[in-house]
C-alpha positions in Angstrom: 0.1 -0.2 -0.4 1.1 3.4 -0.7 2.2 5.7 2.1 -0.1 8.6 0.3 -2.9 6.1 0.7 -2.3 4.8 3.9 -2.2 8.5 5.3 -5.6 9.7 3.8 -8.1 8.4 6.4 -6.1 10.3 9.0 -6.0 13.9 10.2 -2.3 14.4 10.6 0.4 15.5 8.2 1.8 12.7 5.7 5.2 13.9 7.0 3.7 12.4 10.7 2.7 9.4 8.9 6.0 8.9 7.5 7.6 9.5 11.2 5.2 6.8 12.5 6.4 4.4 9.7 10.0 4.9 10.2 9.4 4.0 13.8 7.8 0.9 13.1 10.2 0.1 10.1 13.1 0.5 12.8 11.4 -1.8 15.1 11.1 -4.4 12.5 7.0 -4.7 12.0 6.9 -2.8 8.7 9.1 -2.6 5.7 8.8 0.2 3.1 10.1 0.5 -0.7 10.2 3.2 -2.7 10.1 3.0 -6.5 10.2 6.4 -8.3 8.4 8.9 -6.5 6.3 6.3 -4.6 6.9 4.7 -1.4 5.1 1.4 -0.4 4.8 -0.2 2.8 3.7 -3.7 4.0 3.6 -5.3 7.5 6.4 -7.9 8.8 5.3 -10.7 9.9 8.4 -11.6 11.4 8.5 -8.3 13.3 4.9 -8.9 14.7 6.0 -12.0 15.8 8.9 -10.9 17.8 6.6 -7.9 19.1 3.9 -10.5 20.2 6.4 -12.6 22.0 7.9 -9.6 23.6 4.5 -8.6 25.3 3.2 -12.0 26.0 6.5 -12.4 28.3 5.5 -8.9 29.9 1.8 -9.8 30.2 3.4 -13.2 31.9 5.5 -11.6 34.4 2.6 -9.0 35.3 0.0 -11.9 35.8 2.3 -13.4 38.2 3.1 -10.2 40.2 -0.4 -9.2 39.8 -1.9 -12.4 41.3 0.7 -12.7 43.9 -0.4 -9.1 45.2 -4.2 -10.6 45.2 -3.0 -13.1 47.4 -1.2 -10.8 50.0 -4.3 -8.4 49.6 -6.5 -11.5 50.4 -4.5 -12.6 53.3 -4.4 -8.8 54.8 -8.3 -9.1 54.8 -8.0 -12.1 56.9 -6.0 -10.0 59.8 -8.0 -8.1 62.5 -8.5 -4.6 61.2 -7.8 -1.7 63.6 -11.2 0.0 64.4 -12.2 2.4 62.1 -12.0 6.2 62.9 -15.6 8.0 63.8 -16.4 10.1 60.8 -17.4 13.8 62.3 -20.0 15.8 60.7 -19.9 19.6 61.0 -23.1 20.9 62.8 -24.5 23.6 60.9 -25.5 26.7 62.9 -29.3 27.6 63.2 -30.4 30.5 61.4 -31.9 33.1 63.5 -35.7 33.9 62.6 
């Protein structure tokens, strides 16, 4: 797909689209090729697999951490709780008739 066609539905400049594509290309998710005056781009499935693997590793790590946090909080629920402070409300002054 040409970069111009890709940029058309977005309300940002073509230069901004090109910058985004450069980042994606540097990360290996997108490949671009220039033939004459037309730059085309395509998704690189290998780069997507690498990104997916990285995200999966992070997801697994955070799921373990959050599961452990949940266990600690559940254990904390079993402990006796300190008495709650008495909520004091302000008394309104009476209006004079």
